[in-house]
C-alpha positions, 0 to 999 in steps of 0.5 A: 698630345704630340711630343715631336721635336718640331712642334715643340720648336714651333711653340718656342718660335711663337714665344718669340712672337708673343714677346714682340707683342708684349713690347708692342702693347707698351704703346697707345692703341691707336699709336701716337704719330711719333710711336707709329714706326715702332708699333708698325715694326713690332706688329709687322715683325710678329705677323711675319715671324709667326708665318715663317715659324709655321712654315718651317714647322710644316717642313720639319714636322714632315721630315721628322715623322717620315724619318720613322720610315727609314730607321735602320731596324725598320724593314720597310716594304716599299711596295706596300705603301699607298700609290700616291706615296710611292709615286711621289717618293720616287718622282720627287727624289729623281726631280730633286736629284736632277735639278738640285734643292728648290729655291737655290741656284742649280749646280752644274750637272757634273756636280749633280751625278753623285746625288743622282747615283745616290738617289737611284740607290735609294730608290732601288733599295726601296727606301724613303728619303724624307727630305724630298717631301718637305717643299712648301713652295715658300708659302704655307697656304692651304693649297700648298699644304694640301699638296704636302699631305697629299704627297704622302696619301693624306688627302683632304688634310683639313677635313681630317683635322677639323674635329680635333681643331674644333675641339681645341678652338672651342667654338663653332665656325663656318665650314671653310673656316680653317683654310680661310683663316690660314689664307688670311694670316698668310696673306697678312704676312704678304702685305707686310713683306711687300708693303711694310704696312702693318698698322692696319693689322690689329692686337686682336688679329695678331693674337688670334693668328698665334692661337689659330696657328698653334692649334692647327699645328698641333692637330696636324702633327697629330694627324701625321704622327698617327698616319706614319704609325699606320703605314709602319704597320702596314708596310713591315 
């Protein structure tokens, strides 16, 4: 069982979505005409909240576990890290220092000099800055998650976690089930966010999505924890 702070906080966020669903269950299914706005709002809010919580978990889990590589008492030998990890660390660090944090207005170049100097010192000293590995592109899609984990030399992340996922899910599914289901859940969030139409989302859809995201987050957290433990042994 993972004990990461990020996973525990994610579970708490899912509980908020569950509370929304409990409120929604007080209405008829399908809802009466005068109930549709309330049902649309509650189902839509739950669909958006659970995906936002999952995306936040991905960032926080990555940063939390990678911070173990930059602990003061750890003498990390940067050159022993996998090539993909070292490349991502250096290039992402420089890119972020030059351009500023993603999805924010780029600060003036003069204001970035101090951060560029700091990053250069980090790179020269062979340290790892966890904050440069957490960009999800604002979309926790299967494609973006693959890139997120590939940057730390965890290739084929969905194949890696599939055995653990299947044991927790408890029933056989198609080979591409995890990626397909995740894309479905993320697309549902997009539809709500762009059209405010949530009546087509069923209670069953939302209940399944909650369970799916919790299991997926659980196994991703475990895989990441094991990977960082391996890197600590390899590089110290």
